[in-house]
VEXDREN-2710 file (C-alpha; in Angstrom, 1 decimal):
% VEXDREN-2710
k/r/px/py/pz
1/MET/0.0/0.0/0.0
2/ILE/1.3/3.4/-0.9
3/LYS/0.1/6.5/0.8
4/GLU/1.9/9.9/-0.6
5/ARG/4.8/7.7/-1.9
6/GLU/5.4/6.2/1.7
7/ARG/5.1/2.3/1.7
8/SER/3.4/0.0/3.9
9/LEU/4.0/-3.7/3.5
10/VAL/2.0/-6.9/4.6
11/ALA/3.7/-9.9/3.9
12/ASN/2.2/-13.0/2.9
13/ILE/5.1/-15.7/3.7
14/ALA/2.9/-18.6/2.1
15/ALA/4.9/-21.7/1.1
16/ALA/8.2/-20.0/2.2
17/ASN/7.1/-20.7/5.9
18/ASN/7.4/-24.3/5.3
19/PHE/11.2/-24.3/4.2
20/ASN/13.1/-26.9/6.5
21/ILE/16.7/-28.1/6.6
22/GLU/15.7/-31.3/5.1
23/HIS/14.5/-29.7/2.0
24/LEU/17.9/-27.6/2.0
25/ARG/19.9/-30.8/2.4
26/THR/18.0/-32.5/-0.4
27/ASN/19.0/-29.8/-2.8
28/PHE/22.2/-28.9/-1.3
29/SER/23.9/-29.4/-4.6
30/GLN/22.6/-25.8/-5.6
31/VAL/24.3/-24.5/-2.6
32/GLU/27.5/-26.1/-3.5
33/ASN/27.4/-24.7/-7.1
34/ALA/27.0/-21.3/-5.7
35/THR/30.2/-19.1/-4.7
36/PHE/28.2/-16.3/-3.0
37/TYR/25.2/-16.2/-0.5
38/TYR/22.5/-13.6/0.1
39/ILE/19.9/-14.4/2.6
40/SER/17.3/-11.9/3.9
41/GLY/16.8/-11.7/7.8
42/PHE/13.1/-12.6/7.3
43/PHE/14.3/-16.2/7.1
44/LEU/15.0/-16.1/10.7
45/THR/11.4/-16.7/11.3
46/VAL/11.4/-19.9/9.1
47/SER/14.6/-21.9/9.4
48/PRO/17.5/-20.4/11.2
49/PRO/19.3/-23.9/10.9
50/SER/19.2/-23.8/7.4
51/MET/20.9/-20.3/7.3
52/LEU/23.6/-21.6/9.5
53/GLU/24.3/-24.5/7.4
54/VAL/24.7/-22.4/4.2
55/ALA/26.7/-19.9/6.4
56/GLN/29.0/-22.8/7.6
57/HIS/29.5/-24.0/4.0
58/ALA/30.7/-20.7/2.8
59/LEU/33.1/-20.4/5.6
60/GLN/34.6/-23.9/4.9
61/ASN/34.9/-23.4/1.2
62/ASN/36.1/-19.7/1.2
63/LYS/33.0/-18.4/-0.2
64/ARG/31.3/-15.2/0.9
65/PHE/28.0/-15.0/2.9
66/SER/25.9/-12.0/3.3
67/LEU/22.9/-11.0/5.4
68/ASN/20.2/-8.3/5.2
69/LEU/19.0/-7.3/8.7
70/GLY/15.4/-7.1/7.0
71/ALA/13.4/-5.6/9.7
72/LEU/13.4/-3.9/13.2
73/PHE/11.3/-6.9/15.0
74/LEU/13.9/-9.2/13.6
75/ILE/16.7/-7.6/15.2
76/GLU/14.8/-7.4/18.4
77/PHE/12.9/-10.6/18.7
78/PHE/14.9/-12.9/16.7
79/LYS/18.2/-11.8/18.3
80/ASP/19.6/-15.0/19.2
81/PRO/19.4/-16.8/15.7
82/MET/20.5/-13.6/14.1
83/MET/23.6/-13.7/16.2
84/GLN/24.3/-17.3/15.6
85/VAL/24.6/-16.5/11.8
86/PHE/26.4/-13.1/12.4
87/PRO/29.9/-14.3/12.7
88/TYR/29.8/-15.9/9.5
89/CYS/28.7/-12.9/7.6
90/ASP/31.1/-11.2/5.1
91/TYR/28.6/-8.6/4.3
92/ILE/25.8/-7.0/6.3
93/PHE/23.2/-4.7/4.8
94/GLY/20.5/-2.6/6.5
95/ASN/19.0/0.7/6.6
96/GLU/19.5/3.5/9.4
97/ASP/16.5/2.4/11.6
98/GLU/17.7/-1.2/11.5
99/ALA/21.1/-0.3/12.6
100/ALA/20.0/2.0/15.3
101/LYS/17.9/-0.9/16.5
102/PHE/20.6/-3.1/16.3
103/ALA/22.9/-0.7/18.4
104/GLU/20.1/-0.5/21.3
105/VAL/19.4/-4.2/21.3
106/HIS/23.1/-5.0/21.6
107/GLY/24.3/-1.8/23.8
108/LEU/26.4/-0.6/21.1
109/ASN/27.4/3.1/21.2
110/ASN/24.9/4.8/19.1
111/SER/26.1/8.3/18.8
112/ASN/26.3/8.3/15.1
113/MET/25.8/6.0/12.3
114/GLU/29.5/5.8/11.3
115/GLU/30.2/4.6/14.9
116/ILE/27.4/1.9/14.7
117/ALA/28.5/0.6/11.2
118/GLN/32.1/0.1/12.6
119/GLN/31.2/-1.5/15.8
120/MET/29.0/-4.0/14.0
121/ALA/31.9/-4.7/11.6
122/ASN/34.1/-5.4/14.6
123/LEU/31.7/-8.0/16.2
124/PRO/33.2/-11.5/16.4
125/LYS/33.7/-13.2/13.0
126/GLU/34.7/-16.5/11.9
127/GLY/37.4/-16.9/9.2
128/THR/40.0/-14.4/8.2
129/ASN/37.9/-12.2/5.7
130/PRO/37.0/-8.8/7.3
131/ARG/33.2/-8.1/7.6
132/THR/31.8/-5.1/5.5
133/VAL/28.7/-3.3/7.0
134/VAL/26.7/-1.2/4.4
135/ILE/23.9/1.1/5.8
136/THR/21.7/3.1/3.6
137/GLN/20.0/6.4/4.9
138/GLY/17.5/7.2/2.1
139/LYS/18.6/10.4/0.4
140/ASN/21.5/10.9/3.0
141/ASN/24.9/9.4/2.7
142/THR/25.4/5.5/2.5
143/VAL/27.7/4.4/5.4
144/VAL/30.1/1.5/4.6
145/ALA/32.3/0.2/7.4
146/THR/35.1/-2.5/7.7
147/PRO/36.9/-3.0/11.1
148/THR/39.6/-0.7/10.1
149/GLU/37.7/2.2/8.0
150/VAL/34.5/3.9/7.5
151/ARG/33.6/5.6/4.3
152/THR/30.6/7.5/3.3
153/PHE/29.1/7.9/-0.3
154/ALA/26.8/10.6/-1.2
155/VAL/23.3/9.7/-3.0
156/ASN/22.4/11.4/-6.1
157/PRO/19.5/13.4/-5.3
158/ILE/15.9/12.7/-6.9
159/GLU/13.3/15.2/-7.2
160/GLU/10.4/14.5/-4.6
161/SER/7.9/14.8/-7.5
162/ARG/9.6/11.9/-9.3
163/ILE/9.4/9.5/-6.4
164/ILE/6.3/7.2/-6.9
165/ASP/6.9/3.9/-4.8
166/THR/9.8/3.4/-2.3
167/ASN/8.9/-0.3/-2.0
168/GLY/11.8/-2.5/-3.0
169/ALA/14.3/0.5/-2.6
170/GLY/16.6/-1.5/0.0
171/ASP/16.6/-4.8/-1.8
172/ALA/17.2/-2.9/-5.2
173/PHE/20.1/-1.4/-3.5
174/VAL/21.8/-4.6/-2.3
175/GLY/20.8/-6.2/-6.1
176/GLY/22.8/-3.4/-7.6
177/PHE/25.6/-3.5/-5.0
178/LEU/26.3/-7.1/-5.3
179/ALA/26.0/-7.2/-8.9
180/MET/28.9/-4.9/-9.1
181/LEU/30.7/-6.9/-6.5
182/LEU/30.2/-10.1/-8.3
183/LYS/32.0/-8.4/-11.3
184/GLY/34.9/-7.7/-9.3
185/ASN/34.4/-3.9/-9.2
186/ASP/35.7/-1.7/-6.1
187/LEU/33.7/-0.6/-3.2
188/GLU/32.7/2.8/-4.8
189/LYS/31.3/1.2/-8.0
190/CYS/29.5/-1.4/-5.9
191/VAL/27.8/1.5/-3.8
192/ASN/26.9/3.5/-7.0
193/GLY/25.4/0.3/-8.5
194/GLY/23.2/0.1/-5.7
195/HIS/22.2/3.7/-5.8
196/TYR/21.4/3.6/-9.3
197/ALA/19.3/0.4/-8.8
198/ALA/17.3/1.8/-5.8
199/GLY/16.9/5.1/-7.5
200/GLU/15.3/3.6/-10.4
201/ILE/12.9/1.6/-8.4
202/ILE/11.4/4.3/-6.4
203/GLN/10.5/6.4/-9.7
204/ARG/8.3/3.5/-10.8
205/SER/5.2/1.7/-9.3
206/GLY/6.1/-1.9/-8.4
207/CYS/9.8/-3.6/-8.8
208/VAL/10.0/-2.5/-12.5
209/PHE/13.2/-1.4/-14.2
210/PRO/13.8/0.3/-17.7
211/SER/14.5/-2.1/-20.5
212/GLU/17.8/-0.6/-20.8
213/PRO/20.1/0.2/-17.8
214/ALA/21.7/3.5/-17.7
215/PHE/24.5/2.1/-15.5
216/GLU/27.4/-0.4/-16.3
END
């Protein structure tokens, strides 16, 4: 539902709510064939053991595993399963509200978003690859933190009159970011890819892209 360009979402989980680890194991060849994994935090409500098994496979095979925080209630009410998966996460994605809630729930210093992101990056992690935390803030700068560095990236402004539907903006950002990452691009290109995808989504009703993207 859209009201004055602001979104409201009622999820119908449907068949996804029946996913279980037995199904994962039956189809684990699909996991083995992949080199990068992205799982939404919403899956914490369904099958945390499945998430953990994929995360452990990624670690054992030097692959990358990423998680989207998903929603405020997941951070607060699914804290324990989230933190079982967290040490395996090479990339964490979220928005400013989710990051602030994470800081509140975990007792982090929440004086500013840069500090929160870097504290998240420095939480215990399995393996030798440093964690990257990516926090979007709508039209404000996107924050990207590793254990040793914090960078901010400006968002290209879009006129308010051109914004139609903000549903899917966060997911589009992650899609654009990961598409550039998997092509071997540097961090700035990855963030710009995310900004482009999110910017296109919010100027259309529903999750629709132009036939020819203007970003390479």
